[in-house]
N, C-alpha and C positions, 0 to 999 in steps of 0.2 A: 400271126402267136397273138394270141392274149397277155394286154402285159397288165401284174395287180399288184404291181413296186416297182420306184426307181431305180432299181438296181436293173431291171428287165430292159429300160430303154440304152443304157451303153450296151448292158450284151449283147441284146438285139444288134446296135451295131457294129461291135466287133464280130459277129456272124457275118451280117448281112452286106458290110462294106471296112473292109478290114483297111484295106489301105488307103482307101478314100478319105481325102481331107476335110472334119469337121472341124476345125474352127482354126482363124487367122488373126492376130490381133500383131500389129505391129509388126516387127522380124520373127513372132512364133509363130510357129505353122504346128497342131499335132493334127495326123488322123485318126481314125475311127479307132485303127487297133492301141494309138501310142495314146490316147484320151484312158482306155480300158485300163492297161499296164500301169498308167499314174496310181488312175483312181482307188487301185489293188495294192498298191505302196504305199500314198496315205495312210486309207484305210488301215493298213496294215499298226503304221507310226500312231495311229489314233487308241489303237489298241494294245499293242506292247509297252512301245513309250512313254503314252498315257494314261493309260487303265483305265480307257473312254468304256460307258458302257452303254446299254439301251436304253433311252430316256434319257441319258445327261444332255446339257444343251450345250455347243460350239458352237460363238460366234465367229462371224468372217464378215472382216472391215478390209474390204480393198475394193478398190476401181476394178470396173469391166475388163478382167483380163480372164488369161490363161487356165491362171491358179486357181481363183473364184471359184470355177467347174471344175476343177478335176477334187474341189477341196468339198465343195456343195456335195456333187454324188460320195468323198470317198467319205462323210459323214450322217450321207443317211441310210448307206451299204449299211454300214452298223449296228443300226436301228437307232441310231444317236440322232437330236433332232439342231437342224442346221439352224442358225440366229443369225440372218442375213442384215449387215446393218449401214443405213443407208451414209456415205461417206460426204452428205453434204448438214448432218446434223451438227449440233458445237456442243462440246466438251461436256456441256452442262444437260444435254437431252440424253447423249448417250450413257454419261453416267443414270444417267433415272434408268435407263432401259435395261444397264449392266446389271440392276441392283436388283428390277423390278424381275428379274429371269433368273434371279440368283445364279446368273453365268459365272463357272468355274475354268472357262475354257476358250482362248479365243485366236483365229490367226488373224493378222495383220499385214498388212503391205504395207513397205517402206514410206512410199507416201501417205500415208497415214499418221505413223508410230507416235506426233510429236501432239495429235490430235492424240491418242488414249493417254497418254503421259499428262495431259491434263486431264482428262477424266481419273485416272487415278487419284491425284492429290486430292477430286471430290471426295476421295473411301472406296473407290470402287477395290476391291479383291477378288485378279482372276489369278488361279492356281497356277496356271501349264500360258508359256504362249511359244506361237511358229511362225516364224517371220518371213514371208516374201518378200527376195531381195536385200536379205536385215537381217544383221545377226550383232548379239551384244549379249554381254552380260546375263544368265537364267533366262537364252528366248533359242530356241535348238531352228535348226534352219530349213525352211523349207526343201530347199532344193536336193541337202541329205538326204533327208528321207526317199524322193524322189528316186534317187540314183542308187543306195542301198538297204534300206527298206526289202526285205522280201513279198512278196506279195502276200496277199489276206483275198481268197476267192471264196470262203463263204458266208452265207448271209442264214442264214439256221436262225428263226426269233420270228425274223421279218413280217412281218403282214401289213396287209391292204389298211388295214387299221391303225398301224403304227404313227408315230405322231411324226411330219416328215421335217414342215416349216414351225419356227413360232417367226412371224414378217411380222413386223408392230406395224398400225397404221399409219398411216402420211400427217396426221396430227392436224388434221386443216380444223379441225372445232379448239386443237389446245390442248388434248386430253388422251394422247398413245396408247393402244390398248398391245396387247401379245395377241393377233389373232395366229390358232392351229391349224396349220393345214394339215389331213392323212394324205398319207402315199395316195390313197384310191382322192383324195379329195384333189392333190396337183394331177394327176394322169386326167380325174375325171374335165380338167379346166382345161389342157394341151388338148383333147379331146376336142370339146367344143372348138376352140383354136384350129384349129384342122378341119373340121366340116365349115367354120365358120370363113373362114380365110381361103382354103383348100391349100396348104403351101404344098408344093412336089418335092420327089426326089432331088431334082435338080435345080433346086431351088438354093438364089444362094441372099441372107437375109445380112443385112447392116443392122446393126444391135449402137444405141449408140445412150437410149436411156436405160439407169441404171440397173442392173440384176439383183440388185436390193432388193427391184421394187417387182409386184404380182405381174405388173405389165408386161414385163419384160420378162423374167424369169418363165413364168405357165404359159404367159399363152404367147410368146415369141421363139424361147430356146428349147423348152424343153418337146413343144410338135414338132422344129424343125429336125432334129435328131431324132425323135420316133418316127420320120420318114426319112432318114441320111440325106437332108441337104448339107449349105452349108454356113458356118457363123462367120461373121466377119465380125467382133468388138471393136469398139471404138472408146476411149476413158471420158469422153464425153460429148455436147455435140458441140459442132466448129462446122459455121460453113462449108466453110475451101474444102476443110477434113473430108466433111460426109461426101459432097462434090468429086472430089479424087479420088476414094475407096469405092464407089457406084463406078468410075469407069474403070478403074486397072483391074478390079477385084470381079465384072459384067454383074454388078448386086442385082438382079433382081424382084425383091419385095423390101420395104422399108416402113415403120412405126413409127407415127410422128405426133404433135401435137400442134392447135392452129399458130403457137407461133414460132418454131419450126419454120412449118410450109410458108406463113411469111415473108419467113429469114432468106427461103432458100429460093424464095419463085422472084426477089431483090435479085439475083445473082442471075449475073447473062445465059452460064454454062448451064443451067439446069434446066434441062430443055431435052424436049425426044433423039434431038441429031445429034447433042453431044454425050447421051447416056440412053443409047436404046433399048440395052437391058432391061430397064428399069418396066415393070408388068404391070403391079400392085403396091398401091399403097393406101395403110392405113391408117386413118387419125381418130385419136383418143381425147380423154381427159374433156373435149366440150364438144360441141356441134362446129361441125363444118360451116364457115357463111358461104351466104352462092355466090361472091365473087371471088373467094379461093380456090372455088369449085372451078367455077368459068376460064380462070386465069390456067390451072394446072389440068384442064384438056386442054386446054389454046395449046399451052406446050407440049402435053402428052395426049396426043389426040389417039391413041389405041391404048391407053394406062387404062389398068380401073381404081376406081376411091372408093374406099370404103369406109363407112364412118362407126364406130360404137362407142359402146358403155360398156363398163365394171366398174370392179372395187374391189377394194383387198382382201373383204370377208368369201369372194363368187368367184374372180379373175372377172374374165371376158363373158358376157352374159346376152348381149345385141348383136345385128347387126345391118347395116339400108344399107340394099344394094344400090350400085353402082347407081342404075337407071333410076332413080325414086330419091338422089341429091336433088333435083330444081323440084321436083312433083312436091315434097315433102323435106323441106331445106333443114327446119329443126327439129326433125327427128331423128332419133337414135337407131331407130331401126327397129325390127321384129326380133323375138325372141330363139335362138338357134337352136339346133334339135337335139334334144336333149335338157334344155332348160325349160323349166314351166317360169312365169311371173304372173301380175296378177297386180291393180290398186284396191288398195283399204282406202275408209275412211276412220277417222276420230275413235270410230267404236269398235276397227278390228273389222269392221263388215263388209265384202269385197263391194266395189260399184260398179256400176254401170257404165260400158264405152264413152267417151266425152268428159266423164265425170274426175273431177282431181281429185288425188288423195294421196298416202305412201305407195311406191312400186314396194313389191315385194318379190320377192326368187326363194324358188327353191328345186333340186335335184344334186346327184351328186359330186357339185364340186363346192357347194357350199360350204367352209367351215366347219370346224367341229367344233370352237368355242373362244372363248379370248380367256388366257393363261391364270388359272384362279382367280375370275372373279365373276363364277355365276351367277351372283346378279346383272351384272354386266350381258353377262351371255343371254341369260331371262327375258332381259328386256328387248333383243330384237328377235327376239325369239317367236314365232308366232301360229302356233298347231301345225309347226312342220314348216314355216315361212320364214326363209331371215325381213326385218322389216329393213329396206335401207337405211330409210334416212331421208332419203329423196323425196324430194313432192314432182311431183308429171302427171301424165294422165295414159291412156291408152285410149286411139281413134277403131272408129266401127274395123274397121279392114288389119285393127292388129298390131298397129304400128306406133311405139310408145316415146313420149316427147316429157324432159326433164325444166322442171321451171327450178330448180335450188334445194336446195337441206332447211330442215325441220327446222334447224341449231340455226336457219340464217335468215331466218322470218324473220320482218321489222316489223314492233307490236310500237304504230305511234296516234297517240291518245286513243285507243283502242281499236283501230284501222290497219289491218294486217297486212303486208305482202313480202312478197318472195324479191331480192336483191336486182335479179335478172329484168325484171319491167325495164327499171330505171337503166340500166346499163345498158340494150337494146334500142332502147329512146338516146340516150348518147352518140351511141353506136352507130347512129341515125346521118349524127354530122357526118361531113365531107370529112373535114380539119383532125376526127376522131381517130387513130389507129384501134384501140383499144379502153374497157371501158371497164372499172370495177365499184362496186358500192356495196356498204356495209352498215353499221347499224352505231350511231353511237347516240350516249346518255343527255339526257336533255330534264330540266329541274322538270320541266309543266307537263312535257308529254309523252316523257320516258325514253320511246327513241326518236329518235332523227334520223333517215338518211346523210351519208358522208359519201361522194365522189372521189375517186381515182383516176384522172386521167390521163391519156396516154398519145401523145401528139403522132400523126405523121410524118414525116422530115421535111421542113422546110414551110410546115405548114403550122398558123398561128391560132390561139383564141386565148377570150381569157374566160374569168365566173361567171360571171355579168351573162355571158351567150349561151355557154350554157344552161346556167337556169334560167336566163329567158324562153329556151326552145323547151328546155321540162316542162313549163311553166303551161305555156300553148298546147302540151300534149300530153301528160299525166295531169293524174289529180292531186288536187291542193298536197294532201296528207304524202304523195312519195316525191314529192320535188325535193332535191337533194339539200338540206340542209347547211350544210359545206361542200365548199369545190378544190380542192390540191391535184397539182401537175405534177408528175414523172416520166422518169424515163424510161422506164418497165414496170410493172406490177410484182409484187412477192408470189413466184412459186414453189413448188416442193420440185424433187429429183425427176415428175414423172409427169410436168407442169402443170399439175392442180393448184388450183387461185389459194395464196393461204388468209381468208381475211381476216385471218385475226390479228395480221400483222398490218391491214389496211391506217 
């Protein structure tokens, strides 16, 4: 069956896997049949109780839970736009996002009610509220709709071009924008993940990344439900919880970022003899380093470890095959079938293999545009290509490499460089677990590098040693002007480094 809208995903699951378990979250279990029934009931409530119309925006503020999945599909079934909110954003950020989207409807989980109340005190006006595990004056309970609302089956007027998602960028540059994805965009992104990762109907995937992010929602949840697999939802990443879930539910696939992998490898139970079901591990957000890859293969000799690259505006774009990890450890891989990529220079011309520039992406998975920001949309679209803002190059064999973001380039007295050059140098020190570098203002040079360093457990190092090492291995303009030490680096919900917070 060809899927043209997101409603086709759960309806196909209902027809083909009626009594098969679709989702497990804590003590909650839903079959594909139960998921479909509850989607229809919540959709009926949105229309009959709230009078939500096609094109209306319904925000969703919840951790990873079955109600999140039900609500998402219910919202998009009626032609409305789902606006997942990252539970980790501040009340101030939430208020700004809700105002930017003119959001009138909100489904909120009890664990996040106080955060929304703080946002409301900042002047946010939301007309209708539906509470998950929560009931108070002016709010309707989610469970009441699931129990009593008659189902809504009609999807009249729903088109592939209907906007399904409004997902705000992670704000790594401090300026989040509303990314609009149509039903066709999301389905194309899910197909890309199916092609790239090879999810199967017998797969069980543990998702600890927030469903409010494209990586979890469009590259994990959506493709696995398309093939009839099973989702295990965790509210957040905790090493012991993840290992327990893998063991208990015979998880076959998981997606993680390098920081998660290092934490898992520090746990003795994270090994094939304890977790024999695990067959596929997908790394995202940053390239996997050779030491981590070797450690994973030593623990899980038969496991397939894939590196990938994507962004909110286009979801997953590349995959680095397992057999290439040690040959091309810095590569994010080759474009997935259905994804076109190229590298352009400052004038917008495509450069030859090996030449650095800005990476561009094209395909059905690329977003519709930024909400009510035509200038911002025009700035990133180049003759049908999405300018990602990521700097890198493509080698002669079609493998892509990332070096950083255009907005992160440091200009020290006219000499420009990307922070990753300095980070790699510092991370070569045996005492260092990871490092992050950002530009800081300088009266004479304009900008200089500032480094924040995280040390390995029970290791010591001082700033002078870091600077001395950089002096021996880097050009003078790249040497950090300031070095600080921290227990961890600031990251968003899917593990992306937030340089603006360094």
